[in-house]
C-alpha positions in Angstrom: 0.0 0.0 0.0 1.7 3.2 -1.2 0.1 5.5 1.5 2.2 8.5 0.4 0.3 8.5 -2.9 -2.9 8.2 -1.0 -2.2 10.9 1.5 -0.8 13.6 -0.8 -4.0 13.8 -3.0 -6.0 13.6 0.1 -4.5 16.9 1.2 -5.6 18.7 -1.8 -9.3 19.4 -0.7 -10.1 20.1 2.9 -12.5 23.0 3.0 -14.0 25.6 0.7 -14.7 29.3 0.9 -17.3 31.3 3.0 -20.9 32.1 2.3 -22.0 34.9 0.1 -25.3 34.5 -1.9 -26.7 36.2 -5.0 -28.7 35.1 -7.9 -28.8 31.4 -9.0 -28.5 32.8 -12.6 -25.4 34.0 -14.0 -26.1 37.7 -15.0 -25.2 38.7 -18.5 -24.4 42.1 -17.2 -22.0 40.8 -14.6 -18.7 42.8 -14.5 -15.4 40.9 -14.3 -14.0 43.0 -11.3 -17.1 42.4 -9.4 -17.2 38.7 -9.8 -13.5 38.5 -8.9 -14.2 40.5 -5.8 -17.1 38.5 -4.8 -15.0 35.2 -5.1 -12.2 36.7 -3.0 -14.6 37.9 -0.4 -16.2 34.5 -0.2 -13.0 32.9 1.3 -13.8 30.9 4.6 -12.7 32.5 7.7 -11.7 30.3 10.6 -8.8 29.6 12.9 -8.9 25.9 13.2 -10.8 23.1 11.4 -11.4 19.5 12.4 -13.0 16.8 10.2 -13.4 13.2 9.4 -12.5 12.5 5.7 -13.7 9.5 3.7 -11.2 8.9 0.8 -11.8 6.7 -2.1 -8.5 6.5 -4.1 -7.5 4.8 -7.4 -4.5 4.9 -9.6 -3.0 2.6 -12.2 -1.9 0.1 -9.5 -4.4 0.0 -6.7 -7.8 0.9 -5.4 -8.2 2.1 -1.7 -10.9 3.1 0.7 -9.8 4.7 3.9 -10.9 7.1 6.7 -8.6 10.0 7.8 -8.7 12.5 10.4 -7.9 16.1 9.4 -6.8 19.0 11.6 -5.9 22.4 10.2 -4.8 25.8 11.6 -5.3 28.3 8.8 -2.1 29.8 7.5 0.1 27.7 9.8 -0.2 23.9 9.6 -2.2 21.0 8.2 -2.1 17.6 10.0 -3.7 14.3 8.7 -3.8 10.9 10.3 -4.9 7.5 8.6 -5.9 4.7 10.8 -7.8 1.4 10.9 -9.4 0.0 14.0 -7.7 2.6 16.1 -4.2 1.9 14.9 -2.3 4.7 13.1 -1.2 3.7 9.7 0.4 7.1 8.7 0.6 10.8 9.5 1.2 13.9 7.4 2.3 17.2 8.8 2.6 20.3 6.5 3.8 23.8 7.5 4.7 26.8 5.3 8.2 25.5 4.5 8.1 21.7 5.0 6.3 18.6 4.1 6.7 15.7 6.5 5.1 12.2 6.8 5.5 8.8 7.8 3.9 5.4 7.3 4.2 2.5 9.6 3.5 -0.5 7.2 6.7 0.1 5.3 8.6 1.9 8.0 9.2 5.0 5.6 9.4 8.7 6.2 9.8 11.9 4.3 11.1 15.2 5.5 11.5 17.9 2.8 10.0 20.7 0.8 6.9 20.9 -1.6 8.6 18.9 -4.3 6.7 15.8 -3.0 3.2 17.4 -3.7 4.5 19.2 -6.8 5.7 15.9 -8.2 2.4 14.2 -7.7 0.4 17.0 -9.2 2.7 17.9 -12.0 2.5 21.6 -10.8 4.8 23.7 -8.7 2.9 24.8 -5.6 3.7 27.0 -2.7 2.1 26.6 0.7 -0.1 29.5 0.0 -1.3 28.0 -3.3 -1.8 24.6 -1.6 -3.9 26.3 1.0 -6.0 28.0 -1.6 -6.7 24.6 -3.1 -7.6 23.2 0.3 -9.9 26.1 0.9 -11.6 26.1 -2.5 -10.0 29.3 -3.6 -8.6 29.9 -7.0 -4.9 29.4 -6.9 -4.3 32.5 -9.3 -5.5 36.0 -9.5 -8.7 35.6 -11.6 -8.3 39.1 -12.9 -5.4 37.7 -15.1 -7.7 35.4 -17.1 -10.3 36.0 -19.8 -13.9 36.4 -18.3 -16.9 34.8 -20.0 -20.3 33.5 -19.0 -20.9 29.9 -20.1 -23.5 27.4 -19.2 -24.8 29.5 -16.3 -21.4 29.8 -14.7 -18.8 32.6 -14.5 -15.7 31.3 -16.3 -12.1 32.6 -16.2 -9.7 30.9 -18.8 -6.4 31.4 -20.3 -5.5 29.4 -23.5 -1.9 29.0 -24.4 0.7 26.3 -24.2 -1.0 25.7 -20.8 -4.7 26.0 -20.6 -6.1 27.0 -17.3 -9.9 27.1 -16.3 -11.7 28.4 -13.3 -15.5 28.0 -13.0 -17.7 29.7 -10.5 -21.3 29.1 -9.7 -23.5 32.2 -9.6 -25.4 31.6 -6.3 -22.4 32.2 -4.2 -19.3 32.6 -6.3 -17.8 29.2 -5.2 -15.5 27.3 -7.4 -17.1 24.4 -9.4 -13.8 23.6 -11.0 -10.3 24.7 -11.3 -8.0 22.9 -13.8 -4.6 22.9 -15.7 -4.0 21.2 -18.8 -0.5 21.0 -20.3 -1.1 18.2 -22.8 -3.3 15.2 -23.3 -1.4 13.2 -20.8 -0.6 15.9 -18.3 -3.5 17.5 -16.5 -4.9 18.3 -13.1 -8.7 18.8 -12.5 -10.3 19.5 -9.2 -14.1 19.6 -9.0 -16.5 20.7 -6.2 -19.7 19.2 -7.1 -21.5 19.6 -3.7 -21.3 21.8 -0.7 -22.6 21.7 2.8 -23.3 24.4 5.4 -21.7 24.1 8.9 -21.9 26.7 11.6 -23.0 29.2 8.9 -20.0 28.4 6.7 -20.3 26.8 3.3 -17.8 24.1 2.5 -17.5 21.0 0.2 -19.4 17.8 1.0 -17.7 15.9 -1.9 -14.6 16.8 -3.9 -13.2 15.0 -6.8 -9.6 15.1 -8.1 -8.3 13.8 -11.4 -4.6 14.1 -12.0 -2.5 12.6 -14.8 1.3 12.9 -15.5 2.4 10.8 -18.4 1.4 7.3 -17.7 0.6 7.9 -14.2 -3.0 8.8 -13.1 -4.8 9.2 -9.9 -8.4 9.6 -8.9 -9.7 10.7 -5.5 -13.2 11.2 -4.2 -13.4 12.8 -0.7 -16.3 13.1 1.6 -16.3 15.5 4.5 -18.1 14.5 7.7 -18.3 15.8 11.3 -16.7 19.1 10.5 -16.0 21.4 13.5 -14.6 25.0 13.5 -12.4 26.9 15.9 -11.8 24.1 18.5 -8.7 24.0 20.5 -6.6 21.4 18.7 -3.3 19.6 19.2 -1.1 18.5 16.2 1.0 15.5 17.5 3.7 14.5 15.1 7.3 13.2 15.4 9.3 11.4 12.8 10.5 8.0 13.8 14.2 7.8 13.9 14.5 4.2 12.5 12.5 4.6 9.5 13.8 4.5 5.9 14.0 8.0 4.5 12.3 8.6 1.1 14.5 10.7 -1.3 13.2 12.5 -4.2 
């Protein structure tokens, strides 16, 4: 079981942006600057987040179903733990300058930078950009992309050597999709098909990720349950000394 390929994509979607409502119909007279501002203003505000995460994962070698615990302190750290029958299988700990994890099955660990996540996605990411993905926010300034209204959605798109697409639903300016297409066999698509309201905050109920880089592909579906905000949390993590270190 290659848990590092399970845990890394599971980090991609944790929580989306905050609540702001308008018409359920995309207005033909909508101005680009106002839509961008509405999306930016819809970012979810919180200090900490705790949730149970159901993960269905599939790649070219395996198919897995697992439950994970998530703890997050916004702007500071992301902690995840995978367990079965109360026994910890693996833990992940991410801060603005480090990515660390270990898995007990194979007694392996990693302590390094964001190359691990970037390698999986095929895209270079900073911590801030990773957090934007986790929060359901666009990873780039939408003002830099061409604005259109398509299929009752506000869309921002750039077509060049790399095609980038950001789709917003008109009811609350939440992301429906953000994707990057480099070539037929190199793409990343993150879809937010369903949201839920918890403590007057709107966040995803289900998130789907499709990533392909060359011959390697991964598909992840995440279901968020028992979400709690602004609780006092601990983030216990310590790399075992005797585990084999993974080198990139």
